[in-house]
N, C-alpha and C positions, 0 to 999 in steps of 0.2 A: 684351355687347349689350344693347340697351334692348327691353323687351318691347312688343308691338303695343298692348295695352291697359293699363289702369292697374294692371297687375299685375306684380309682380316677385318674386324670391327675397329679399325684404327681411329676412326673418328665418325661423328654424327652425320656430317656432310658425307662423307664417302660410303656410309651405309645408304643413305638415301638415294645416292647416284647409282650406285651398285646393284641394290634391289631393282632399280628400274630395268637394269640389262637383263635381269632374269624373270622379269615379267611382274613384278610385285611392287605396287606403289604404296609406300607406305609413309605416314604423317611423321611430323619431327617427334612427337610424343612417342611413336613406336620406335623409331630409330634411336632415340635417347634410352629408352629402356634395353634394346638390343645391345647397345654400347656398354651400358652399366652391368648388365648381367654378365656378358661376355668376360669383361675384366674383373668383376668380383667373384667369378666362378659360382654364380647363383642361377638356379634354374627360374624361369619365368612361368608364373600362373596367369594364362590368358582366358578372359572371360568376356563375355559379350553375347548378343544375340546370334542365332544361328545363320551361317551364311556370310557372315562379315569378314571371313579371311582369318581365323584363328588357326585352322589346320594348314592352310596355305602359307602362312607366316613361317611355320617350322620347314616346309618344303623348300621356300624361297631361301631360307638361312643355309640349308644344306647344299642347294644349287651354288648359292654364292661364295661359301666356303670351300665348296669342292670336296665334301666328304660324305659318306653314305647317310641316308637317312633310314633311322631305325625306327619303326612305329608299334607301339604297343597300345592296340585298341581295347578300352576298358569296357566292362560289362559286369553285370550282378552275377556274383559267384566265381569271379575270376581269382585264381588263387597263385600261389608261388611257382607250382608246377608249370603252369601255364605261360608265367611271366619271366620266370628265372630259368629253370632248366629242368630236363627229364632225362631219365636214363634210357638209352636204346635197348629196351627189353627183347626186342626181336633179335638184335645182333648179339646180345648176351645168351640168348637160348641157343643160338647157332654155334657159339663158340663152347659153350657147355657140352653140345652135342659132339664136336670135334674133339674136346678133352677127353670124353668119356669114350671114344673110338680108340684114343691113344693111351687108354688108361694103362694097358699091359705094358707098353714101352716105358711109361712114366715109372712104374711099379718095379720094373725090372732091377735086381740087385738091392732091393729093400729087404733087409733081414727080418726085420720086425714090425709090429703095428706102430711103434713110435717113430721110426724112421719112415714109414710109408705117409703117415700124417704130415711129418716135415716135409717130404717132397709135395704133397699136394697144397701146402700153404704156400709155396712159392708161387702157384697161380691164382691165389685167392684175389689179390690186389688187381689183377689183370682186368677182371670184370667191373671194377669202379674206378677205371682210369680215364683221362681225358678222351681217350680214343671211343669210349662207349658212352660220353655225355653230348646230349643233345641241347645246345644253348638256346635259349628263348630270346626276346628282344632285350631284357635287361642285361642279361650276361653278354649278349653280343655287343652290346653298347660299350660295356667295359673292356671287352677284349680287343676292339677295333684299333690298330696300331697307329693308324694316321688320325685317329679321333672320329667322332661322329655327330649327328644331330638326333638326340634321341627324343621323340615325340610321344607323349602319354597322352593320348587323346581321349576326351571325355571321361576325365579322370572321376568326375561326380557321379558316373554310372556303377564304379565300383563300391564294393562293402568298406565300411570302416576298418575293419581288420586289415584289409589289403591296403589300405590308405597308410596304416601305421607301418606296415612292412616296406612300403615304398619310402617313407620318410627315412627309416634306417638306412636303406640302400643310397638314397641321395644326399644323406649326411656324410657318409664315409666314402662314398664311391667304391665300396668293396663287398664282397659276399664272401661268406663261408660255407663250404661244402664238405660235410663232416667227412666223407671218404677221401677228399683230396686236399683239402686245406683252404686257406683264405686266398681268392683271387682279387688283386687290386687293379683299377684302371691305371696303367702307364698315362695316357692322356684322357682326362675328364672329358665325358660327352658334354655337348652344349644342350642342355634340357629345356624343353618346352612342354607344359601341361596345359591342355585346353579344359574349360568346364562351360556347361550350358547353364549352370546353376540349378540343376534339378534337385541338389541337396548342399547344405551348408558345408563346407569345407572345413577341416579343424584348424584352429588357430597355430597349432605346432607347424602343420604343412604352409599355412600362410606366412608365418614367419620365417621359415625357410627360403621362401621365394620372393622375387619381385613381381609386384602384382602390376597387371596391364589390363586396362579394360578398353576394349575396341567398340566403338558405338557404330551406328549407321554413319557413314561419311557425309560430310557437307556436298552440296551439288559441286563444287569446284574440284573436289578430291575424287568424287564419284565420276567425274568426266573424264579426269585423268586416268583412272583406273580402267574405264572402257576403252580410251585411247590406247592404253598399253596391251589390253587383252584382245580387242577386236578393232584392229587399225583400219579395216577396210570400210568401217562405217564413217559416212560423211559426218563433218562437224555439225552441220545442221540438224541432222537427225540424231546426233548424239546429244546435242543439247535439249531436244525435244523429249528423248527418252528419259534422261536424267530428270528434267522438270517433271515429267509425268510421274516417275515413280516416287520422287520426294513428295509429291502431293498425295499420293496414295498413301504413304506412311503417315501423313498427318490425319489420315480418317481413322475412325474407331473400328479397327480390324482385329480379328482373333490373332492373326499373324501378318505381320508387316513384310512386305517382299524384301529379299535379302540381295545383297550385293552379287551373290553368285546368280541370282534369277535375273539381276539386270543384266548381267553378262550374258545369259542364255538369250534373253530378249533381244540384245544387240545382235548376236549371232543370227538368230532368226530372221531379224529383219535384213541382214546382209543377204542370207539365202533367198529372201522372198524379194529381193531387189526393190525394197520398199524406198520410196523417195520422202515421204513424211507419215508422221502418225496420223491415224484415222480411226473412228469407233470400231470399224471392222476388223481391225488388227488386235483389238483389245476387248471385244465384246465378250469373250469367255471368262472374263473375270467377273465371275457372278457378284462377289462381294461389293463390288464399286459399280454395278450396271448402272445405277441411278445418276452415276456422277461423270459417265464415261464422255460425254459430249463436252461439259464444262472444262474437265481435265485436259482433254486433248486440244480444245481450243487454246486454253491457257498456255499449254506447252509448245503448240506451233509458234505463239506469240513470243515465246521467252527468248530474252536476248543474252 
């Protein structure tokens, strides 16, 4: 696909620098995957813990390329009508009433039943034309003239039947509508699928995509992320916060704090005009209560 602005995934270095401008700090691994997917016309299947920036990656890609972000949120029971298209039944009903009101005028001059039916047939296809079509995310992504970033979010929450349908669409980037015909993308969308691994994805889908696993970031990268997203936080407090979060993730927790939660913490610290971490700021984290003093002491001493 061609970007809407004078931007493209021309090089790995350019991607890393450009994404910083739109507020997303990506590792070289992420930038390399974006570069390859873009030039190979392949979707990216992004996996990793919740809150590490999988959805934000698609948003940043759209911002960087200057094209619309079209999001399909997956859930159990999602079907073609919600993902692809629906007919505007209300509009069809309204036009049917209008046609009924004009029936005498339409039939004027018809000499027999055959000629009457022939006249009515002239109006049959009107009700199943593009004017009555309600495009859903998949069809909208194919119809975007300047290209788009298609985000299929939490694809693992959809059913296997929908996954098979999605694979068919992503293979050819075209769909067939019986009443209209085949609609093919003039510019293929850049596709990002995210998964939280609630179920195993099919091998067919995995083969179709480039795979990207985003883990929790190392301290240096997480500090860079916080600096980009919460620039008002002081460097000292940023180091303390990241050190604390990194230590918490090393504990035996049911759910480790995500990067998005680190960002939220950073924003709270700015709003509270905090100068350093202390136990009172983190005492509401029940699962690590016994470690608070030790963790905050180590965080304050972090270099």
